N, C-alpha and C positions, 0 to 999 in steps of 0.2 A: 301501706305506702311509705312506710321507713324500709321496710323488708327491701322493696324496690330499688330505692336510693341507694340500699347497702350492697344490694347485687352489683348496681350500676359501677357504684363506685370503687367494687371488686373487680369488674372487669375495666375498668381505666386504671386499676391499680397493674392489673396482669400487664396491660401496652405497657405501661411505664416500665417495669421489670422485663422487659423482653430484650429491653439494649442498656440494662443496667450495665455498667463499665466498673470492674475490682475498681477497687482505691476511691469509690464514691463514697459523698456523706450524706448520710440519708437523716432524712426528718421521722419525727413519730408519726407521722402518716403514711409515709414511704414505708414504714417497717410494719404498719399493721396492715396495709394494704398487701404487703409482699406476704405476710403469714396468712393471709384468707386465700392467697393462690396457692400455696406450698404445701401448709403443713398434712403431714399425715394422718393424723387423728381426724382432720376434719374432714379430709379427702374419703375416710374410709367412713365415717359418718354420714356423708352424703350419697355413698354409694350404699352404705344399707338402710337407705330411706327409699332410693331408686329399686332396691331388689325387693323393700317390704309392698312396694306400690304395686309393682309386677305380680305379685304373689297374693297380692289382696281376693278375698272369694266373698261371692255377695252371697245373697239367700239363694236366689236362683243360679241354676247351674249351666247355665248356657254355654261356658267357656268347657265343659264336659263332654259338647256335643260332638259327635262326629257325622260326616258323611261319607261313603264308600260307595268306590265304582270300578265293578270287576267283570271280567270277560274272559272266554278262552272261544277257540275253533281249530280245526285238525287240519295239515297238510297232508295233500298225499303224496306216491312216489314222486311222481314227476315234478314236483314241488309247485304242482299250482295249486291256488288256495282257494276256497270257498271263502264267499263274503259271508260276513258277520250275518247279517239279515237270513240267509239261507240256512247253513248250519250251524253257525256261529250262535254262541249263548253272551248274553250282557246281564247284569246286574246292578241296580241302584238301589242301594239301603241308607236308611239312615237311623242316628240313635240321638233324641233329645232328650237330657239330662235336663228335670224343671227342676225340683227340690229335689232335697234329699229323700223323700216318701214319693216322689210322681217321677217318671221316665215316660217317654214317647216311645214307637219306632216303627218303623214300616220301611216296605220293599215294592219294587218293581221290576220285571226283568223283559226280555224282549221274545218272550214268549206270551206275553202280557197277563201272567202271575201277579197280581199284587196282593198285600197283606198291610195291615195296621195293628197297632195295639197299644194299648197302657196298662203299665204297672204300677199298684201301689201297694207301698211298704210303710203302715202308719207309725209304725217303731224305730224306724231308722233314722233315727237323729244322731247328728255330729256336733259338734265343738268348732267345728272346721273354721266356721266364718268367723265365731270370737276370736278364735284364735290369730287369725289373720289380721283382725282389727286392732288387737293389741299389740300384738307385732309391729302394724303401721304406725299406731301412736307411740308405743315405747322408741321406734327409730325417731318420729319426729321431735319427740322431747329429746331424745340424742343429739341431733342436728340440733335444736334450738341452745342446749345448755353448754354445747360445745363452742360454737360461735361466740355465746357471750365470754365462756370462760377463755379462750383461743384471745381476743382480742384484749379483757382485763389481765392476762399473763402476760403478753407483750409489752402492756405499757407497763407495767410495775419492773418486767427485766428491763426496760429500756430506762426505765427512773434508778435502777438499782444500778446498772452501767453509768449513768451521769454521776450518781454519788462516788461511785467507785473512781470516774477519773480524778474528780474532784480532791477528794482523798488523797490520790496519790499525787496529787500537782502541791497540796499543801505539803505533802510528807517530804519531799526532794527539799522544796522549798526552805522547812523547817531544817532538814540533816544540811542545808548551805548555811543557815543561818550558824547552827550550833558548828560547825567547824570552823567560820569567821570568828563564834566566841571561842574556841578551843583554841586556834590560833594567837588570839590576843590574849588570851590567858596565859598562853605560854612566853609570850613576850614579857609579860608583866612577870610572869615567876624568874625567867633569864635577868630581869633586870632587880628582883628583889624586890618587888611592890605585891607579890601574891605566895601564901603559902604552897608548899607543898598538896597539902590537902585539900585545896580549893582547886588547885589545877587538875587533881586527879577528878574531884568533881565535875569539870568542866568535860571534863575528857570522857566519863562515865553517860553525861548528856549528850555527847556526839554519837558514841555507841548508842543510845537509845533511841537518837535519831534515825541513824541508819538502820535499828534491825524495824523499827517504823516504817522504814520507806519501802525495805524489802517485802513486809507484810502485807503495806498499800498496794506495792506493784502487783504482787500475787494475786490477791483480792481482784485488782482491777482485771489482770487476766483473766481469770474464774469469772468473771461477769462478762468479759467480752464473750468468752467462747460458749455460754449460758446462752446467751439472746444468740448469735448467730447459728448455732449448732440446733437451737429450736426454730430456726427459720429457715433451716436446711440452706441455708446463702454463707459462701465464706469467701474466703479472700481480706483483702487490705480495708473493708467497709469500717466508715466509725460515726458513729451517732455524731447527728449535730448537737452543738452544746446547749443545754437547759439552762435559763439563768433563775435565781430564786424566783423570780416575779413569775417565771413560768409556773414554777413549782405550787408555788401561792394559787395562783388562777384558777389550775388546774385540780387543786383540795377545795376551794371554792365552790366551784362549778359543780363536782362529785357530790357534794354537801346539800347543794338545791336538790340534786336531784335524789337523793336519799330520804330529805324530810316528805318528798310527797309521797314516799311509799313508807315511812314510818312505821305505820298504825296498821298497814296492811298484811291479811297472812300471808304465806306463802307456799307453793306448792311445789317443794324439793323433787329431782329426779325420782329419789327413793319413795317417797309419796304417791309417785303418777304408777312407779311398777310396781309396787305393792298394792294400790288399787287395781292395777289390770290381773294381778296374779291372783286376788280374791274373785273378779271375773269371772277367772277363767276356773276357778276353784267351783264357785257357787254352780257354774253349766256342765260342768262335768256330775254333778251330786242331781243334778234336776233329769241329766237326760239317764241318770244309771235308774232304774225301777229294781224294786226287789225281789219283781218277777218280770222277766224282760222277754217273752217271747220273740222267734221269728216268723214273722207273718207277711205273707204278699199274696196280694189279689191282682190279678191279671187277665185283662179282656181283650179281645182279638178279631177283627175281621180281615179272611181271605177270600180270595176267589179271581176271575179272568175280565177284565176293562170289557171286552165286548161279549161277555156272556153273564150279564148279570144276575141269572136266575141259580147260578151254581154258587154264589157267594156263602160264606158259612160265617158263623159267630162260634168262638169259642169262649167261655170263662173257665178259669181256674183259679183254686186257694191252696195255700199251701201255709201249715202250721206246723212250727218246729220248736218243740220242748226239749232240752238238755238240759245238764248238769248247770252250765254256764250259764242259763237262763235263770239262774237263781241266785241274786246278787247281795243279800240280805247283809252278809259280812261286808263285802266290798260297799255297800252305801252307806256302810256305819265309819268305815275308814274315809272313804270321801267326804263327810259330816264332819268327822273329827278334823281335815284338811281344811275343811273352810274354817274352822275355827283356828286354825293355826293362824290359815292366811288373814284374817280377823284381827288377830291379836299383832301379826306384823303391821299390818296398816296403820293400826294403834299408836304402836312402839315409833313407825314412823314418822306418823304426827307430831307426836309428844318430841322426837329427837329433831325434827326439824324445826320445830316452835321453840325447843331451848337453843338450836343453833340461833336461831334468828335474835333471841333475847342476846347472846355472848356476844355474836357481831356487832350488837348494837352500842354494847356497853366496851367494847375495843373500840369500836368509835369515839364515841366518850372520851376515852382515855389516850387518843390518838390529838383529842383536842385540848386537851389539859397542857400535853405534850409538847405541844405547839404554844403556847401560851407562855408557858417555863422558857424555851429557846429563844421565845421574840425577846422575853424581859432581859435573859443573857445576852441576848446579841446589842439589844440598846444601850446596857450596861459595857458593853467590849468599844463600840461605838464613840462612845464618850471617852473612856480610857484614851484608846488610841488618839482622838483628837485634842486629849491633854498631854500625851505623849509627845505628838507633834510639837504642839507651841512650846514648849519645856525645851525640847529638842534645837527649835528655831532660837529660844534665850540662852541656849549652852546648857542646861540644866539637866539634859541626856542625852546619851553617845546616840549616833546612828544606828547601833546596833541593838539598843532599847527601843527605838522608835520601829525598826523592822519587826522586833519581838511584837510591840503593841501590834501593828498591823495586821502578824499572822494570826494574832490571837485574836482577832476581827473575823478574820477571813474563817478559823476555827469554828467561830460562833455561828456565820454564814450559813458554812456545809453542815452544823449541828441543828440549823433551822430548814437548810433543805432538809435533811434525814430527817425531820418532822414530819414534815409537808410529806414524804414517799411514806412514811409510815402511816400518815393520814389519809393519802391515798390508796395503798392496799386495804386500808379498813373499812371505806366505802365501796371498793370494788368487791370484798369478799361480800359485803352484804347484797350490792346491785346485783350479784350471779345469782342470787335466790330469785330474780325475776328477770328472767330472760325475755318471757313473753311481752315483758315492756320494750326491747327490741330499743334500748340505750344506745346510740353508736359515739364511742370513744371521737371518732372524729369530727363530731357537732362541737364537741366540748372544748378540743385543740386551740 
């Protein structure tokens, strides 16, 4: 149900962006829909799944069967042709592959000759079916994980861009404040009310603010390029501004989703692939016997449709032994390979559980960082309010009021950053459970 809703939303997204114009302001929902339609890695994963579905081999080999119709006739020198029924010949033949060990064949021609046969090769065992099934399972898992990771990656890149925009605006405002403070300091220095060292301090503060502004502007450009290039969508597009409340709401909703999965074991993509590798190794070992002769038993009937008394039956048996029929060493190698794949699966399970616990620890750390930033913001709000009141009473300058206001903005940005870190920690954990099909569009 969730997958069908996601597909429907993706189709809607594709229609939305067919007419998208350069310079558009896009929401989080829109860029996620855009990524689902245009991300090359996701498109590649979808194509790999189609290929695996098309290459799937069943235990029955009907797809390997064939039907053949052939015929020939002669032409005389006067370019007149004899009819097929008179001097021409035609044959209809078929080969039906039932199983690896069983096949049927038959034919009938215009002379009423018919034949039918059955061939049994009891030792003819392959791993083709299992290989195609594990390839399909790997492709399904790849698409499932790719879809989930894409959504979470886009969400985190968008939050990073929003944070970079806030930092760039704050740094520019700080540069303007430090410039005004330097001008005021210079005027006081000229008037003799400020020492040269104090003037140099104001100058250094301005230089630092200018450097910070350049740094944050560069980070904003990098974050913008990273998001839009990830979406393969270029132009003068901008991201819809995300507020502090938006960040808190998103972090809270993701935490709720995470709590429902906190005690569940996860099946990482590495675990799934390691398990499939083990199945293939076990199958290769099972079908490789120490003595593996080539045995073929065939039975057939032949005769004419209108002369049943001429029907003949044939039975043939073929047994082949060669150096390659003795596989003791190869079987030992395959048994060792099974042990390797079992060890790799156990290692993948262990690492998967370690990752799960590590990601949970990162979520806990992000929660604590959020609480610290919230306390700092509360303090800065009080200080800004007190400074504003003192300014009204004439005990603080307008520059001190602006500084207190920018300190509050800085604390708000720091808290927004903590929300983005919390979101990233949660999405890293939720990415372990793509089968839950948590859709970020329903959380926004």
